[in-house]
N, C-alpha and C positions, 0 to 999 in steps of 0.2 A: 502284090501287084505285080511281080514279074511272071507269074505263071497264069497265061489267059487261058489254059484249058479247064479251068474250073468254072469259067462264065460259057453260056451259049451265044452270047452277043457277037462273037467272032466266028470266022470261018474255021478257026483252030481248035473248036473244042473236041472233045473226046467222044466218039459215039459208043464204043464199047468200054468195058471194066478194063480188059486186058490192055487196050491202047492207052488208056488213062493211067495205070499202073506203070508202064513202061516209061511214058512221058515224065511222069512225076519223078520216078527212081533216076532218070539221066539229070533231071533239073537238079534234085539234092546231090547227087554224086558230083556234077560239074561245080556247084556251089561248095561243098566240102573239099574238094580234091583239086581243081583246077582254078578256082577264083582266089586272088590274094584279097584278104579281108583288109578294110581300109584302115582300121584302127590297130589290129594286130600286126600289120605287115608281113604275115605269113597266111597260109591258108588255113581253116579250122582244123584239118586232119593234121597238119604238121604241129599246130598248137597242142592238140591232144597226144601227139607222139604216135599216130597211127599211121603217117606217112613222112619219109624223110625227104621229099622233094614236092615241087608243084608239078602236077601231072599235066602233060599235053594232051590235047583233044583226041590225038592219036591213040595215045595210052588208055583214055577213057573208052574209047570205042573198042578197042581190044580186048579190054577187061569185060566190056557188056557183050561182048561177041563169046568170049570164052570163060563164063564164070567161075568153073572148075579150077582154073589155073590162077585165080585171084582171090581165093578165100581168106578173109582176115583170120589171124591167130586168136583163139579163145575158144571157151567151152559152150555146149550147147545146154540151154536150161529150158526144157519144154521145147517150143519151136523158135525162141530167142536165141542168138548168138552173144555171149557176154565177152567182151573185148577186155582182155587183162592189160593193164599198163595205162599210158596216159599220165598228165600232170596232175599232182596232187596239191 
């Protein structure tokens, strides 16, 4: 319900697939890195051990602007990156 780009009922819908991918990617990154989860009391990324702090919006925009500087650790399996670590 938080992502209105999936519906065409508003003026914020994505007209191209590239814009849609970018908008959804930023939404997912904000949800996992910047937003503190109500029941966890930390971000989902911190709970998994991917991040050690709550990201600011400035950090998120910087990472989106320079994706090569902020690649997560892990190994590539096909076209997917498997992140080693997390909470077991």
